[in-house]
C-alpha positions in Angstrom: 79.9 104.6 101.3 81.3 101.2 99.6 84.7 101.8 98.3 87.9 100.1 97.6 90.7 100.4 100.4 94.0 101.3 99.1 97.8 102.0 99.5 98.3 104.7 97.4 101.8 104.3 95.8 103.9 107.7 94.7 105.8 106.2 91.7 107.9 103.5 93.4 109.8 100.9 91.6 109.5 97.4 94.1 111.9 94.8 93.8 110.6 92.6 91.4 110.8 95.4 89.2 107.0 96.8 88.9 106.3 100.1 88.7 103.7 101.7 90.6 102.6 105.6 90.0 99.4 106.7 91.8 98.3 103.3 92.1 96.8 101.3 94.9 96.8 98.4 97.1 95.3 97.9 100.5 91.2 99.6 100.7 87.8 102.1 101.1 86.5 105.6 101.1 85.7 106.6 97.3 84.2 104.9 94.8 86.4 106.6 92.3 89.4 104.7 93.2 90.5 102.1 91.0 92.9 98.4 91.8 96.5 98.7 89.9 97.5 97.6 86.8 97.8 94.0 86.7 101.6 93.0 87.5 100.7 89.5 87.4 103.6 86.8 87.2 104.8 83.8 86.7 104.7 81.6 89.9 108.1 79.2 90.4 108.1 76.1 88.7 108.2 74.1 91.7 107.3 74.0 95.4 109.5 75.9 98.0 109.3 74.4 101.5 109.3 77.1 104.4 110.2 76.7 107.9 108.3 74.8 110.3 108.9 77.0 113.2 108.8 81.4 113.6 112.7 82.4 113.8 112.9 85.6 116.2 114.6 88.5 114.5 115.4 92.1 116.3 114.4 95.0 114.1 115.6 98.5 114.5 113.5 101.3 115.8 110.9 100.6 118.2 110.0 97.2 119.7 106.3 95.5 119.8 105.2 94.5 123.0 101.8 93.8 123.0 100.1 90.5 122.2 101.3 88.4 119.7 98.8 87.1 117.0 99.0 83.8 114.9 97.1 83.8 111.2 96.6 80.5 110.1 96.5 80.3 106.4 96.0 77.6 103.9 99.7 78.2 103.1 101.0 78.2 106.3 101.1 80.1 109.8 102.4 83.8 110.5 103.5 85.3 113.8 103.3 88.6 114.3 103.6 90.8 117.7 101.5 94.0 117.7 103.1 97.4 118.9 100.3 98.2 121.7 102.2 101.5 123.4 102.7 103.1 119.4 99.2 102.2 118.0 97.1 101.0 121.1 93.3 101.9 119.3 94.4 100.0 116.1 95.7 96.7 118.3 92.4 96.9 120.6 90.6 97.1 117.3 92.3 94.1 115.7 92.2 92.1 118.9 88.4 92.7 119.3 87.6 92.0 116.0 89.8 88.6 115.8 88.4 87.4 119.2 84.5 88.3 118.7 84.4 91.0 121.1 84.0 94.2 119.3 80.5 94.6 117.4 80.6 95.8 113.9 78.2 95.5 111.1 78.1 92.8 108.7 79.2 93.9 105.3 77.0 91.5 103.8 73.7 91.9 106.1 74.5 95.2 107.0 73.6 93.5 110.7 74.9 94.0 113.8 77.4 91.1 114.8 79.6 90.3 117.1 81.4 86.9 116.4 85.5 86.5 114.9 85.9 88.8 112.2 88.1 87.5 110.1 88.0 83.5 110.9 87.6 82.0 107.2 88.3 85.5 105.3 90.9 85.7 102.2 93.6 87.2 100.9 92.2 89.5 98.4 94.7 91.9 97.0 98.4 90.1 96.6 101.7 91.9 94.9 104.9 90.4 94.6 107.7 92.0 95.9 105.3 94.2 97.8 102.4 92.8 100.2 99.0 91.1 101.2 96.4 92.1 102.2 92.9 90.8 103.9 90.8 91.8 106.3 87.6 92.0 104.3 84.5 89.3 104.4 83.3 90.0 101.4 86.4 89.3 99.8 86.4 92.2 97.7 87.9 95.2 99.0 84.4 96.7 99.4 84.1 95.2 102.7 84.5 97.1 106.5 83.3 97.0 109.6 80.9 99.8 109.5 83.2 102.6 111.4 86.2 104.1 110.9 88.8 105.4 112.8 92.0 107.7 113.0 95.2 107.0 112.2 98.2 106.4 114.6 101.2 107.4 113.2 104.3 107.1 115.3 107.5 109.3 113.8 109.7 106.8 114.9 108.0 103.5 113.3 108.3 102.9 109.6 108.1 100.5 106.8 112.1 100.1 106.9 112.3 96.6 107.2 109.7 93.4 106.1 106.8 92.3 107.9 105.0 95.2 108.7 101.6 94.4 109.7 99.5 97.9 108.9 96.2 99.0 108.4 94.9 99.6 105.2 93.3 102.8 104.6 91.7 105.1 101.8 93.2 108.6 103.0 93.6 109.8 106.6 91.8 108.5 109.6 89.9 106.0 107.0 90.9 102.7 109.2 88.4 99.5 109.9 88.8 96.0 109.4 91.1 95.8 106.5 95.1 94.9 107.1 98.4 94.4 104.9 101.4 92.3 105.3 104.6 94.0 103.5 107.3 91.3 102.2 110.3 94.0 102.2 111.0 97.6 103.0 108.6 99.9 101.6 109.6 103.2 102.6 107.2 105.2 100.4 104.7 103.8 102.9 106.3 105.9 105.4 103.6 108.0 107.8 101.0 107.0 105.8 99.8 104.1 107.3 99.1 102.9 110.6 101.8 100.1 111.7 100.6 98.1 114.1 102.4 94.7 114.6 105.7 93.2 113.3 105.6 89.8 112.1 108.7 87.4 111.8 111.1 86.4 108.9 108.9 82.8 108.6 105.8 84.3 108.2 107.5 87.3 105.4 108.4 83.7 103.7 104.8 83.3 103.7 104.0 86.4 102.5 106.1 86.2 99.6 105.0 82.7 98.7 101.0 84.3 99.0 102.1 86.7 97.2 102.9 84.6 94.1 99.9 82.8 93.8 98.4 83.1 90.1 96.0 85.9 90.2 93.9 88.3 88.0 94.1 91.7 86.4 92.9 93.1 90.2 95.7 91.3 91.7 93.1 89.2 93.7 94.3 84.9 93.6 92.6 82.9 91.1 92.2 80.2 93.9 91.4 81.7 97.3 93.9 82.1 100.0 92.5 81.4 103.2 92.9 82.7 106.3 91.2 79.8 108.6 91.7 81.0 112.4 93.0 84.2 113.6 94.8 83.3 117.4 95.4 86.4 119.7 97.9 85.4 122.7 98.7 88.0 124.9 101.8 89.2 126.2 103.7 87.3 128.4 102.0 84.0 127.6 104.0 81.2 125.7 103.3 81.0 121.7 103.1 77.8 120.2 105.2 76.6 117.8 104.0 76.6 113.9 102.6 73.1 113.0 105.1 71.1 111.6 105.2 69.7 108.1 103.5 72.7 106.7 105.0 73.7 103.3 103.4 77.0 101.7 103.4 76.1 97.8 102.8 78.9 95.4 100.2 77.9 92.7 
């Protein structure tokens, strides 16, 4: 069934002051689900240079101990470490899709495939003061890998800090390939979405810039923000510094 994966928000006032009441964000199983009302905001008048190297920050609660994921986007590099102990199924699924070792059904051709799933995809949903969403090869919010897997909800792991990397869904046990990264604490999502990674402070800055590009009424960027490549670095191996001289420029 083709549908739009969304994060359902119980009336919450976000950092920007926007109110979302029973409306959605991250993506997929009921065709009657609709995207949230437009909250388009004007981008800042000038570009903002972001730090070139990820910064380490200790957050409260469980700490990620798994592989590190580098998201090379058209607006900068994001670095996130995975919660392999708290969400082993979600982590294995993401790593398998990212590295091309897990078979999926191509949502465009409906044919079985095995290749890096995320490379070349876009962030199809961006909301300032909230999150950015990707992981759909179709770029529409309706694409998935042809399967779903169950939730892994850890009572000690919540959306209490920025930079949470989580699975988008349309209800319990409907996880697939779509994911989102938060830019602020979002406690109204607690215990509803599988958190499988934590991104560093530099990455949150990139998320903030991506979330503030010009977008349409469905919160889709008017100019594509591309996830050029996803690189998975096994735990214990050194993580290269982000390329120097990069700037994330809100459009």
